C-alpha positions in Angstrom: -66.2 13.3 98.4 -67.1 10.7 95.8 -64.6 9.2 93.7 -64.9 10.3 90.0 -62.8 9.0 87.6 -62.6 10.7 84.3 -61.1 8.9 81.1 -60.2 11.9 78.9 -57.9 13.7 76.6 -58.0 17.5 76.8 -57.8 18.1 73.1 -61.1 16.7 72.6 -63.9 19.1 73.0 -66.4 16.8 74.7 -63.7 16.1 77.3 -63.2 19.9 78.0 -66.9 20.3 78.5 -66.8 17.8 81.4 -63.8 19.4 82.7 -65.3 22.9 82.8 -68.6 21.7 84.2 -67.0 19.7 87.0 -65.0 23.1 87.9 -68.3 24.7 88.2 -69.6 22.1 90.5 -66.5 22.2 92.5 -66.0 18.4 92.0 -62.7 16.8 92.3 -61.9 14.4 89.1 -59.4 11.6 89.1 -58.1 12.3 85.8 -56.8 9.5 83.6 -55.6 10.6 80.3 -55.7 8.4 77.3 -53.1 9.2 74.2 -55.6 8.7 71.3 -52.5 8.5 68.8 -51.3 5.3 70.8 -55.0 4.0 70.9 -54.9 3.8 74.7 -58.8 3.9 74.4 -58.7 0.4 72.8 -56.5 -1.2 75.4 -58.2 -4.1 77.3 -58.3 -2.3 80.6 -60.4 0.5 79.0 -63.3 -1.5 77.6 -65.8 1.3 76.6 -63.6 2.7 73.8 -65.2 6.2 74.2 -63.7 9.5 75.7 -65.0 10.9 77.8 -66.1 8.3 80.1 -67.0 9.1 83.9 -66.8 6.2 86.3 -68.6 7.1 89.7 -68.6 5.3 93.0 -66.0 2.8 92.3 -67.7 1.8 89.0 -71.1 1.5 90.1 -72.2 4.0 87.7 -70.3 4.6 84.1 -71.5 7.3 81.9 -70.2 8.2 78.5 -71.1 10.9 75.9 -70.4 14.3 77.3 -74.2 15.4 77.2 -75.1 12.5 79.1 -72.3 13.2 81.6 -73.3 16.6 82.2 -76.9 15.8 82.7 -75.8 12.9 85.3 -73.5 15.5 87.3 -76.1 18.0 87.3 -78.8 15.7 88.7 -76.5 13.9 91.1 -74.1 16.7 92.4 -76.0 20.0 91.4 -77.6 22.2 94.3 -80.6 20.3 95.8 -82.4 23.8 96.2 -81.5 25.0 92.6 -82.3 23.0 89.5 -81.7 25.8 87.0 -78.5 23.9 85.6 -80.8 21.1 84.3 -84.5 21.9 85.0 -87.2 19.7 86.4 -89.8 21.6 84.6 -90.6 19.6 81.4 -90.7 22.5 79.0 -87.7 24.1 80.4 -85.8 20.7 80.2 -87.0 20.2 76.4 -85.4 23.4 75.7 -82.2 22.6 77.2 -82.3 19.1 75.7 -82.7 21.1 72.2 -79.8 23.2 72.7 -77.6 20.1 73.5 -78.8 18.3 70.5 -78.1 21.6 68.4 -74.7 21.3 69.6 -73.9 17.7 69.0 -76.0 17.4 65.7 -75.5 20.9 64.1 -72.8 23.4 65.4 -70.1 20.7 66.4 -70.8 18.5 63.2 -70.6 21.5 60.8 -67.1 22.5 62.3 -65.8 18.8 62.3 -66.9 18.3 58.6 -65.2 21.8 57.6 -62.1 21.3 59.6 -61.5 17.6 58.9 -59.9 18.1 55.5 -57.6 20.9 56.9 -56.5 18.4 59.7 -55.4 16.0 56.8 -53.5 18.9 55.3 -56.0 19.9 52.6 -58.5 22.8 52.6 -61.9 23.0 53.7 -64.8 23.3 51.2 -66.6 26.8 50.7 -70.1 24.8 51.1 -69.0 23.3 54.4 -68.0 26.8 55.9 -71.3 28.0 54.8 -72.8 25.6 56.9 -70.7 26.6 59.8 -72.0 30.2 59.3 -75.7 28.8 59.2 -75.1 27.0 62.5 -73.6 30.0 64.2 -76.7 32.1 62.9 -79.0 29.7 64.6 -77.1 30.2 67.8 -77.3 33.9 67.5 -81.2 33.6 67.2 -81.2 31.7 70.4 -79.4 34.3 72.1 -81.5 37.2 70.7 -84.0 37.3 73.6 -82.0 35.8 76.5 -78.8 36.0 78.5 -78.0 32.3 78.1 -78.7 29.9 75.3 -81.6 28.3 77.1 -83.0 31.2 79.2 -81.9 33.8 81.7 -80.0 31.2 83.8 -76.7 29.3 82.9 -77.7 25.6 82.0 -75.5 22.5 81.1 -76.2 23.4 77.4 -74.1 26.7 77.8 -71.0 24.7 79.0 -71.3 22.2 75.8 -71.7 25.0 73.2 -69.0 27.3 75.0 -66.5 24.7 74.4 -67.4 24.2 70.6 -67.5 28.0 69.9 -64.0 28.0 71.6 -62.8 25.4 69.3 -64.5 27.4 66.4 -62.6 30.4 67.5 -59.3 28.5 68.0 -59.1 26.2 65.2 -60.7 28.6 62.3 -60.4 32.0 63.8 -64.0 32.4 63.2 -65.3 36.2 62.8 -68.1 36.6 65.4 -68.6 40.3 64.5 -71.5 39.5 62.2 -73.2 37.6 65.1 -73.5 40.3 67.9 -75.7 38.0 70.3 -72.8 35.3 70.0 -70.2 37.5 70.4 -71.9 39.1 73.7 -72.5 35.5 75.1 -69.0 34.3 74.0 -67.1 37.1 76.0 -69.6 36.5 78.9 -68.6 33.0 79.0 -65.0 33.7 79.3 -65.6 35.8 82.2 -68.1 33.8 84.1 -67.2 30.1 83.4 -64.7 28.8 86.1 -61.6 27.7 84.6 -62.9 28.5 81.0 -59.7 30.4 79.9 -57.3 28.2 81.4 -58.7 25.1 80.1 -59.0 26.6 76.6 -55.5 27.8 76.8 -54.1 24.4 77.8 -56.3 22.5 75.0 -54.9 25.0 72.2 -51.1 24.2 73.3 -52.0 20.5 73.6 -53.7 20.4 70.5 -51.0 22.0 68.7 -48.6 19.4 69.8 -51.2 16.8 68.9 -51.2 18.0 65.3 -47.7 18.1 64.8 -47.3 14.4 66.3 -50.5 13.3 64.0 -48.8 14.9 61.0 -45.5 13.5 61.6 -47.1 10.0 62.0 -49.0 10.4 58.9 -46.1 11.4 57.0 -44.1 8.6 58.3 -47.0 6.1 57.2 -47.2 7.4 53.8 -43.6 7.2 53.5 -43.6 3.8 54.7 -46.7 3.0 52.1 -44.5 4.4 49.4 -41.4 2.3 50.2 -44.0 -0.8 50.0 -45.3 0.1 46.6 -41.8 0.6 45.5 -40.8 -2.7 46.6 -43.8 -4.3 45.2 -43.3 -2.7 41.7 -39.7 -3.4 41.7 -40.7 -7.0 42.5 -43.2 -7.1 39.6 -40.5 -5.6 37.4 -38.2 -8.2 38.3 -40.6 -11.1 37.7 -41.3 -9.9 34.6 -38.0 -9.6 33.4 -37.4 -13.2 34.6 -40.6 -14.2 32.8 -39.6 -12.6 29.5 -36.2 -14.1 29.8 -37.8 -17.6 30.2 -39.9 -17.1 27.4 -37.1 -16.0 25.3 -35.2 -19.2 26.2 -38.2 -21.5 25.5 -38.8 -19.7 21.9 -35.0 -20.3 21.3 -35.2 -23.8 22.4 -38.2 -24.4 20.2 -36.5 -22.8 17.2 -33.4 -25.0 17.5 -35.5 -28.2 17.8 -37.2 -27.1 14.7 -34.3 -26.6 12.6 -32.5 -30.0 13.8 -35.4 -32.0 13.0 -35.5 -34.0 9.8 -38.1 -33.1 7.2 -41.1 -35.6 6.5 -40.2 -38.0 3.7 -36.6 -37.7 3.5 -33.5 -39.2 5.3 -30.2 -37.5 5.6 -27.9 -37.8 2.7 -30.8 -39.2 0.5 -31.4 -37.0 -2.8 -35.0 -36.1 -3.6 -36.9 -38.3 -6.4 -36.3 -35.5 -8.9 -32.6 -35.8 -8.4 -32.6 -39.5 -9.1 -34.6 -39.1 -12.3 -31.4 -38.6 -14.6 -29.9 -41.5 -13.5 -32.8 -43.9 -14.5 -33.1 -42.3 -17.7 -29.7 -43.0 -18.5 -29.9 -46.5 -17.4 -32.9 -47.0 -19.5 -31.1 -45.3 -22.4 -28.1 -47.8 -21.9 -30.5 -50.8 -21.9 -32.0 -49.8 -25.4 -28.6 -49.6 -26.8 -27.9 -53.3 -25.7 
């Protein structure tokens, strides 16, 4: 039995895809859980910074991105006499690839775009929810003429899309009644995919705990930011008061200096010229009398 290390966190839908497919192939995984809130995936010992990441054969093969992992596991560990999981026929393979890319680029993206504001404590936009409905409508058309998403046989695409639909159901309580083909296929996945119910249930529980931690940490960060802003504003207020006091002192000093300086053209205790003129006139009048 090969050693297969999977760096993962079950709250991540792409990680659940790999867990689900490994159970289908009856592969034993060495699970290495990473706490994303503690940023374990950025620690030096984990250099890829992506989850899920699969390490096969003691590190000789390293694969990340869930769809790439699915394809690798199907080709490496799928039944030698049955290639239906990931067909060798180029036309059939193109259809499977198209479904995988639809899941990543359309369905999952629409769910993420709509749900992200809700995760942050706000509300999703109506136009974004309409995109979710449109994406599910596309899936319904895929399933209108076949039992599985890419034909009458289960493929790697079904595992990827099933996990996204489960997230859509669990996070948004999406109403599938308007999409009968998706509803039929979704119930089929619940029955036939090995470990689907258990993995989905555990993921829902862990996701709830994660959201509570995330929101508590976010509230604490916001509180810390408010305290920092309050401190900065108080410091600015104090600095402004000190500056105003200094300006007032400078103005008072300038006023005092102006009051104590002698006026130009005078000396202290010296009368102005007009005040001396009567004395000079009296003296001149006395001289005339003489």
